[in-house]
C-alpha positions in Angstrom: 5.5 0.3 24.6 2.9 -1.9 26.2 0.2 -0.5 24.6 1.6 -1.0 21.2 2.7 -4.3 21.8 -1.0 -5.3 23.2 -2.7 -3.8 20.0 -0.4 -5.4 17.7 -0.8 -8.9 19.8 -4.7 -8.1 19.4 -3.9 -7.6 15.4 -2.0 -10.4 15.2 -4.3 -12.7 16.5 -7.5 -11.2 14.5 -5.3 -11.8 11.5 -5.4 -15.3 12.8 -8.9 -15.8 13.2 -9.8 -14.5 9.8 -6.8 -16.7 8.4 -8.4 -19.7 9.3 -11.6 -18.7 9.2 -10.9 -18.1 5.3 -9.5 -21.5 5.0 -12.0 -23.4 6.3 -15.0 -21.1 4.9 -13.3 -21.9 0.9 -12.5 -25.6 2.3 -15.3 -26.7 4.7 -17.8 -24.0 4.0 -19.6 -21.3 6.3 -22.2 -23.5 7.5 -20.1 -26.8 8.3 -17.7 -24.3 10.2 -18.7 -23.8 13.8 -17.2 -21.5 16.2 -15.4 -24.6 17.6 -14.0 -25.4 14.7 -12.9 -21.8 14.0 -11.3 -21.4 17.1 -9.5 -25.0 17.6 -7.6 -24.1 13.7 -6.7 -20.5 15.2 -5.0 -22.1 17.9 -6.8 -19.5 20.5 -9.7 -21.1 23.2 -13.9 -20.8 21.3 -15.2 -17.7 23.7 -12.1 -15.7 22.2 -13.5 -15.1 19.2 -16.0 -12.8 20.5 -12.8 -10.3 22.3 -12.7 -9.7 18.4 -15.8 -10.5 16.7 -19.8 -10.1 17.6 -21.2 -13.4 15.9 -19.8 -15.9 12.3 -21.6 -13.0 10.7 -18.8 -10.4 11.5 -16.4 -13.2 11.4 -17.6 -13.7 7.3 -17.6 -10.0 6.8 -13.9 -9.8 8.0 -12.9 -12.3 5.8 -14.9 -10.7 2.9 -13.4 -7.3 3.4 -10.0 -9.1 3.3 -10.6 -10.9 0.2 -12.0 -7.5 -1.3 -9.2 -5.2 -0.9 -6.8 -8.3 -2.2 -8.7 -9.0 -5.5 -9.0 -5.1 -6.2 -5.2 -4.8 -5.4 -4.5 -7.0 -7.8 -7.3 -5.7 -10.3 -5.2 -2.4 -9.9 -2.1 -3.7 -10.9 -3.3 -5.6 -14.2 -2.9 -4.2 -17.7 -5.2 -6.1 -20.3 -5.7 -6.3 -23.8 -9.4 -5.6 -24.2 -12.5 -5.6 -22.1 -12.7 -9.5 -22.8 -9.5 -10.7 -20.7 -10.6 -8.1 -18.1 -14.2 -9.4 -17.7 -12.3 -13.0 -17.6 -9.9 -12.0 -15.4 -13.1 -10.9 -12.9 -15.0 -14.3 -13.2 -11.8 -16.4 -12.6 -11.0 -14.1 -9.6 -14.5 -14.3 -8.4 -14.9 -18.4 -9.2 -11.4 -18.6 -6.3 -13.7 -17.8 -4.1 -17.1 -19.2 -5.0 -18.1 -20.4 -1.8 -18.2 -17.2 -0.5 -20.1 -15.7 -2.9 -22.3 -18.9 -2.3 -22.6 -17.9 1.3 -23.2 -14.1 0.6 -26.6 -14.7 -1.3 -27.4 -17.0 0.7 -26.7 -15.2 4.2 -27.9 -11.9 2.5 -31.3 -13.0 3.1 -30.9 -14.3 6.9 -28.2 -11.8 8.1 -28.7 -7.8 8.2 -24.8 -7.4 8.7 -24.3 -10.1 5.2 -27.4 -8.0 3.7 -25.6 -4.8 4.2 -21.9 -5.7 3.0 -23.6 -7.1 -0.3 -25.4 -4.2 -1.2 -22.4 -2.2 -0.1 -20.2 -4.2 -3.0 -22.5 -4.4 -5.5 -22.4 -0.8 -5.4 -18.8 -0.8 -5.4 -18.4 -3.0 -8.4 -21.1 -1.2 -10.0 -19.5 2.1 -9.7 -16.2 0.9 -10.8 -18.4 -0.6 -14.1 -20.2 2.7 -14.6 -16.6 4.5 -14.7 -15.7 1.7 -17.5 -18.5 1.9 -19.5 -18.5 5.5 -19.5 -14.5 5.8 -20.6 -15.7 3.4 -23.0 -18.3 5.7 -25.0 -21.0 3.5 -24.0 -24.4 6.4 -24.0 -25.6 7.5 -20.5 -28.7 6.1 -21.9 -27.7 2.5 -21.7 -24.7 2.4 -19.4 -27.6 1.2 -16.2 -28.8 -2.1 -18.4 -25.5 -3.0 -19.6 -24.0 -2.6 -15.9 -27.2 -4.8 -14.9 -26.5 -7.3 -17.9 -23.1 -7.6 -17.2 -23.8 -8.3 -13.1 -26.6 -10.9 -13.8 -23.8 -12.6 -16.4 -20.9 -12.6 -14.2 -23.6 -14.3 -11.3 -24.7 -16.2 -13.9 -21.1 -17.6 -14.9 -20.2 -18.4 -11.2 -23.3 -20.6 -10.5 -23.5 -23.0 -13.4 -20.4 -24.9 -14.7 -19.1 -23.6 -17.6 -15.5 -24.4 -19.6 -13.1 -21.9 -20.2 -14.3 -21.8 -24.3 -17.5 -20.9 -22.7 -16.5 -18.5 -20.1 -14.4 -17.1 -23.0 -17.4 -16.4 -26.0 -19.9 -15.1 -22.9 -17.3 -12.5 -22.2 -16.5 -12.0 -25.5 -20.4 -11.3 -26.8 -21.0 -9.2 -23.3 -18.0 -6.9 -24.9 -19.2 -6.6 -28.3 -19.8 -2.8 -28.9 -17.4 -1.8 -26.7 -14.4 0.1 -28.1 -11.2 -2.2 -27.2 -8.7 0.5 -26.9 -11.0 1.9 -23.9 -10.1 -0.7 -21.7 -6.9 -1.3 -22.4 
């Protein structure tokens, strides 16, 4: 019985650290979040973090994994009327965590672990997008180009301030030529 309690405590403490990190990374930013500040927010001693995580990038990856799992679960629960609505939903979800998106892009060039996570994320998203485009009837020889255009456009929407109307228009334009019933 103590072993289960210890495992539970360990998981709870790890989750406390991830909760605090997620809050701080989104509000203050990754760079502005010192490990001592993170420990304080989690209500633990600073060196305790290193029992659970190798370094701050490891904490970031835990936050990213949690966010990705939550967003994917939400995505699978959605019912979309058309591809435009689907794309807008994705953009809006990513905007909620835009500080994390920016951090990943900045850290990917400096930290191999973050680079690896980013590459894995793109492979996952591209695989999902490929399935959607194939189901929508996009010819195989065009899927790679369409997929890249969509990914680059979504990344652009996240890095440039636009009105909801502008985002909708861009997503509608991206959806041109996609049979709308196939994306519902």
